[in-house]
C-alpha positions in Angstrom: -30.1 10.9 -8.0 -29.6 10.6 -4.2 -29.7 7.2 -2.6 -28.7 5.5 0.6 -25.4 3.6 0.0 -24.1 2.7 3.5 -25.4 2.6 7.0 -23.4 1.7 10.1 -21.3 3.1 13.0 -18.5 5.5 12.6 -16.5 6.2 15.8 -19.5 5.1 17.9 -22.2 7.1 16.1 -24.9 5.5 14.0 -24.7 7.1 10.5 -26.6 6.6 7.3 -24.7 7.9 4.2 -26.6 9.3 1.3 -24.8 10.3 -1.9 -25.6 12.0 -5.1 -24.7 9.5 -7.8 -23.2 10.7 -11.0 -24.3 8.1 -13.5 -21.3 7.7 -15.6 -22.6 4.3 -16.6 -25.5 5.8 -18.5 -23.8 9.0 -19.6 -20.6 7.4 -21.0 -21.6 3.8 -21.8 -19.6 2.9 -24.9 -18.4 -0.2 -26.7 -15.8 -2.3 -25.0 -12.4 -2.7 -26.6 -12.0 -5.2 -29.5 -11.4 -8.9 -28.9 -7.9 -8.3 -27.4 -9.8 -7.4 -24.2 -10.2 -4.4 -22.0 -7.2 -2.3 -20.8 -6.2 -2.5 -17.1 -7.0 0.2 -14.7 -4.6 0.0 -11.7 -6.0 1.7 -8.6 -4.2 2.8 -5.4 -5.9 3.4 -2.1 -4.1 5.9 -0.1 -4.1 9.3 -1.8 -6.6 8.1 -4.4 -9.7 6.5 -2.8 -8.5 7.5 0.7 -7.1 11.1 0.8 -4.7 11.9 3.5 -2.3 14.5 4.7 -2.7 18.1 6.0 -6.2 19.5 5.1 -7.5 16.1 3.8 -11.3 16.2 4.3 -12.7 16.7 0.8 -16.4 17.3 0.2 -18.4 14.0 0.0 -16.0 12.0 2.1 -16.8 10.4 5.5 -14.4 9.0 8.1 -14.4 5.2 8.4 -12.7 2.9 10.9 -11.7 -0.3 9.2 -9.8 -3.4 10.1 -11.0 -3.8 13.7 -10.1 -0.2 14.5 -6.6 -0.4 13.0 -7.1 2.1 10.2 -9.1 5.4 10.0 -9.6 6.5 6.4 -11.6 9.1 4.5 -13.8 7.4 1.8 -16.3 8.6 -0.7 -19.0 6.0 -1.4 -19.8 7.7 -4.7 -16.4 6.5 -6.0 -17.8 3.0 -6.1 -20.4 4.1 -8.7 -17.8 5.9 -10.7 -15.4 2.9 -10.8 -18.2 0.4 -11.4 -19.2 2.3 -14.5 -15.6 2.2 -15.7 -15.7 -1.6 -15.3 -17.5 -1.6 -18.6 -14.3 -0.3 -20.2 -11.5 -1.5 -18.0 -10.3 -4.5 -16.0 -10.1 -3.0 -12.6 -7.1 -4.0 -10.5 -5.9 -3.1 -7.0 -2.4 -1.7 -7.1 -2.0 -0.8 -3.5 0.1 -1.6 -0.4 -3.2 -2.7 1.1 -3.2 -5.6 -1.3 -5.9 -8.1 -0.2 -7.0 -5.8 2.7 -8.4 -3.5 0.0 -10.7 -6.4 -1.0 -11.7 -7.1 2.5 -12.0 -3.6 4.0 -12.4 -1.0 1.2 -14.3 -2.7 -1.6 -17.4 -3.5 0.6 -17.8 0.1 1.6 -17.5 1.3 -1.9 -19.6 -1.6 -3.4 -16.9 -2.3 -5.9 -17.0 -5.3 -8.3 -14.6 -8.2 -7.9 -11.0 -7.0 -8.7 -7.7 -8.7 -9.2 -4.9 -7.7 -6.7 -1.3 -7.1 -7.6 0.9 -8.8 -5.0 4.0 -6.7 -4.4 7.4 -8.2 -3.8 9.0 -5.1 -2.3 8.2 -3.3 0.9 6.4 0.0 0.6 8.5 3.1 0.1 8.3 6.6 -1.2 7.5 6.9 -4.9 6.1 4.2 -7.2 9.5 2.5 -8.0 8.8 -0.2 -5.4 5.6 -1.1 -7.2 6.9 -0.9 -10.7 8.5 -4.3 -11.2 5.3 -6.1 -10.2 3.1 -3.7 -12.2 5.3 -4.3 -15.3 5.0 -8.1 -14.8 1.2 -7.9 -14.3 0.2 -5.7 -17.2 2.6 -7.2 -19.8 1.8 -5.7 -23.2 -1.8 -4.8 -22.3 -2.8 -1.1 -22.5 -3.1 0.3 -19.0 -4.1 3.3 -16.9 -2.6 3.7 -13.4 -3.9 6.0 -10.7 -1.5 6.6 -7.9 -0.7 9.8 -6.0 3.0 8.8 -5.6 4.2 8.4 -9.2 7.9 9.2 -9.8 10.2 9.7 -12.7 10.8 6.0 -13.1 7.1 5.4 -13.6 7.0 8.3 -16.1 9.9 6.8 -18.0 8.3 3.4 -18.2 5.0 4.7 -19.3 6.6 6.9 -22.0 8.6 4.1 -23.5 5.9 1.3 -23.5 4.9 -0.1 -26.8 1.3 -0.1 -25.5 -0.7 3.0 -24.7 -0.3 4.0 -21.0 -2.0 6.6 -19.0 -0.7 7.8 -15.6 -3.0 9.8 -13.3 -1.5 11.5 -10.2 -4.2 12.9 -7.9 -3.6 15.4 -5.2 -3.3 13.0 -2.2 -5.3 15.4 0.0 -8.2 15.4 -2.6 -8.1 11.9 -4.2 -10.0 10.7 -7.2 -12.1 13.4 -8.8 -14.5 13.9 -11.7 -11.9 15.1 -14.1 -9.9 11.9 -13.6 -12.9 9.9 -14.6 -13.2 11.9 -17.8 -9.5 11.3 -18.5 -10.0 7.6 -18.2 -13.1 7.6 -20.4 -11.2 9.6 -23.1 -8.2 7.2 -22.8 -10.4 4.1 -23.2 -12.2 5.6 -26.2 -8.8 6.4 -27.9 -7.9 2.7 -27.6 -10.8 1.6 -29.8 -8.7 2.7 -32.8 -5.3 1.5 -31.5 -3.8 -1.0 -33.9 -3.6 -4.5 -32.7 -0.6 -5.6 -34.8 
């Protein structure tokens, strides 16, 4: 199904964006997790929703100027539909150095539902280690999936040794979130339905 999802100006040109929507909501709708609640899905912006680096201009993405001209980013409006469908299975959470700017600048373009924001206590740096203490504090013992292009060995070690199921997804930062990542997330959430609660 193709539909108009955004209209506005990009670098001075009036543009209407039409996207082909992959209806994951209908295709993969399934039962939510048991009474313990849904798992967390932690979502980065740069390298996940906004590809960057040499050669970054994937199919389906458009260039947006956000934040009063402060940032120019590639975004794919179809991602909003994908993530909104996953909202049936996950508690969606911003885990990005953009913090509340993601709510203000990225979410409206992608038509994302209301999402919590992890506030980071450390300044951004290479790797995910600077995010990890606040991610650990936020998720507690809840099962979680985390999408970030900049995972490191410390994040891998944490995920491997958690008592709760944990999925780390590391997209190619020049490509960003893709269909196969959504399938991974669906499979992970489905596996949690039989995860023991005690």
